Structure formats: C-alpha cells, structure tokens
C-alpha positions in Angstrom: -8.5 -34.4 -37.4 -7.2 -30.3 -36.2 -4.4 -28.7 -35.9 -0.9 -31.3 -35.6 0.5 -31.7 -32.0 3.0 -29.3 -31.1 6.5 -30.7 -29.8 7.9 -28.2 -28.2 7.9 -24.3 -28.8 7.3 -23.7 -32.6 8.4 -27.0 -33.5 5.9 -29.4 -36.3 5.3 -32.8 -36.0 7.4 -34.7 -38.1 5.8 -36.4 -41.0 7.2 -39.7 -43.3 10.8 -38.1 -43.2 10.3 -34.7 -43.9 11.3 -33.4 -40.6 9.8 -30.1 -39.3 8.4 -28.8 -42.6 4.9 -28.1 -43.5 4.2 -30.6 -46.6 5.8 -28.6 -49.9 5.5 -25.4 -48.6 8.8 -24.3 -47.1 9.0 -21.8 -44.0 12.3 -21.4 -43.0 14.1 -21.1 -39.4 14.8 -17.9 -39.8 11.4 -16.4 -41.2 9.6 -18.6 -38.4 11.7 -17.5 -35.7 11.6 -13.9 -36.9 7.4 -13.8 -36.8 7.5 -15.7 -33.2 9.8 -13.1 -31.7 8.1 -10.6 -32.8 5.1 -11.8 -31.6 6.0 -12.1 -28.4 7.1 -8.9 -28.6 3.6 -8.0 -29.2 2.7 -9.1 -25.9 4.8 -6.4 -23.9 3.2 -3.7 -22.3 3.4 -0.5 -24.6 6.4 1.5 -23.6 8.3 -1.9 -22.0 11.2 -3.3 -23.5 11.8 -6.4 -23.8 15.6 -8.8 -23.4 16.7 -10.5 -25.8 17.1 -13.5 -23.4 13.8 -13.7 -22.1 12.5 -13.8 -26.2 14.5 -16.6 -26.7 13.7 -18.5 -23.9 10.0 -17.5 -24.1 10.3 -19.1 -27.9 12.7 -21.6 -27.8 15.1 -19.7 -30.3 18.9 -19.7 -30.2 20.0 -16.4 -29.3 22.8 -15.5 -31.2 20.3 -16.4 -33.8 17.8 -14.5 -32.6 20.4 -11.1 -32.1 20.8 -11.2 -36.0 17.1 -11.3 -36.8 16.4 -8.8 -34.0 19.3 -6.8 -36.0 17.6 -7.0 -39.2 14.1 -6.3 -37.9 15.6 -3.2 -36.1 17.4 -2.1 -39.7 13.8 -3.0 -41.1 12.2 0.0 -38.9 10.2 -3.0 -37.2 11.7 -2.9 -33.8 13.6 -0.3 -31.7 16.5 -1.6 -29.5 18.1 0.3 -26.2 21.3 -0.7 -24.7 21.8 -0.7 -21.2 20.3 -2.4 -17.9 17.0 -1.0 -18.6 17.0 -1.6 -22.7 15.8 -4.7 -24.6 13.6 -4.6 -27.5 10.4 -3.1 -28.4 8.0 -2.9 -31.8 8.4 0.2 -33.6 4.6 0.7 -34.4 1.5 -0.9 -32.2 0.8 -4.5 -32.5 -2.2 -3.9 -34.5 -0.2 -2.2 -37.6 2.2 -4.9 -38.1 0.9 -8.1 -40.1 2.7 -11.2 -39.9 3.9 -10.5 -44.4 5.4 -7.3 -42.6 7.8 -9.0 -40.4 8.4 -12.3 -43.5 9.6 -9.4 -45.5 12.1 -7.5 -43.7 13.8 -10.9 -42.9 13.2 -12.9 -46.1 12.1 -10.6 -48.7 8.8 -10.6 -50.9 6.4 -13.3 -50.1 6.6 -15.0 -53.3 9.3 -15.5 -55.5 10.8 -18.2 -57.9 14.5 -18.4 -57.3 15.1 -15.0 -55.6 12.9 -13.0 -58.6 9.1 -12.0 -58.2 6.7 -13.6 -60.4 5.8 -10.6 -62.5 9.4 -10.1 -63.5 9.7 -14.1 -64.9 8.9 -15.4 -68.4 8.3 -19.0 -69.4 7.3 -19.8 -73.0 5.4 -22.5 -74.8 3.5 -24.8 -72.0 5.0 -22.9 -69.2 3.2 -19.8 -70.2 0.4 -19.6 -67.8 2.8 -20.8 -65.1 3.6 -16.8 -64.1 0.1 -15.7 -63.7 0.0 -19.0 -61.5 2.6 -17.9 -59.4 1.1 -14.2 -59.2 -2.5 -16.5 -58.1 -0.5 -18.1 -55.4 0.9 -14.4 -54.2 -2.4 -13.2 -53.1 -4.0 -16.3 -52.0 -0.6 -16.1 -49.4 -0.9 -12.1 -49.3 -4.7 -12.9 -48.2 -3.7 -14.9 -44.9 -0.5 -13.2 -44.0 -1.2 -9.5 -44.5 -4.9 -10.3 -43.0 -2.9 -11.7 -39.7 -1.3 -9.0 -36.8 1.5 -9.4 -34.5 -1.7 -8.6 -32.4 -3.9 -11.6 -33.3 -1.2 -13.7 -32.1 0.0 -12.7 -29.0 -3.3 -13.0 -28.0 -4.0 -16.2 -29.3 -6.4 -15.6 -32.2 -6.9 -15.3 -35.5 -9.1 -12.9 -37.9 -11.8 -15.0 -38.3 -11.3 -15.0 -42.2 -8.1 -16.9 -41.4 -9.6 -18.9 -38.6 -12.4 -20.4 -40.6 -9.4 -21.7 -43.3 -8.2 -23.6 -40.3 -11.8 -25.4 -39.3 -11.9 -27.3 -43.2 -10.1 -30.9 -41.9 -8.3 -31.2 -45.2 -6.2 -28.0 -44.5 -4.3 -30.1 -41.9 -3.7 -33.1 -44.6 -0.3 -33.4 -46.1 -0.7 -34.3 -49.8 2.0 -36.2 -51.7 
C-alpha cells in the first residue's frame, strides 16, 4: 500500500469527506506548518539566515501565518531572527539537537492533553477509571516517535530506523473507522 499520494506541499489526500486529516488523529495546521518551517530552516548551512518569504514559498505556507509561527518559535528559543537585508531566521541550535516534539511543544503545548489538561491531572470515576492511564500510555507512544525524529532527519529526507520501521507495515497506512 505505501504512503498516501501527496497533493501539493504537505497536504494529505482527502478521504471519505474528512478533508486533509489523518484519520482520527488531528494535527493542526499550525503544528504542521511549524514543523515544516523548522525542517526548512534545518536545510540552511550553519550560520546562514533564511528569509521568511523563502520558507513560506518552499513549504507553501501562508506568509502571515508563518510569521506568527516563527515569532512563537523565537519566543520559545528555537529560532533566532535578525532584521535587515541580510537578516532572516535560523535555528537557535543544531538541527540534530531539535526533535519534532520540541517544535510541537513550542507552538501547541504538551503532546497529549485532554481538553487542555495533561493526562496525569485528569480524574475519572467508575468504568472510566483506567482511562487516565490509557492517555498516559498514548503519550508515551507519541513521544517514542516525535522525540526520536530530529529536524536534521526531516531535512535529510530520512527517518530514524526505529520510526521508519513503523511505516513499513501496510496497516499503518490504513484509516480505520
């Protein structure tokens, strides 16, 4: 089966009226744009500045949205910015030191939360008592991928073997329910 066909830059194939979503897991446009922008910055030579317009064009991200995201990444200490003709943006640390999870946390907060609350802070009663542990286990699985993949991996067009292996299972590419 393999990966879905790509339509444009970073858009998923629409399926069963869901639009550009991946089944039931929702990745916000903001998160997607932030990771793509950071990966694009990771392609720059160390010490080189990239213009926001170049990042926006390369990744097909609306410039106003990108500027807001870059501002959030700058506030989180992930990117540096410099004004002027030779200015632009660059990663604040080497791409090998920045995980996809770091970018997501910078723009979206914790990797797994329930209505804005981290799993360990929710309480359930009765038949749902074990649900909190279910959400914590889910967060562990999410971390196992997003903390493993570095911006340098994305910029190089490859995934760590442990993560790439997960995509080789045909079932990984099937949307359920």
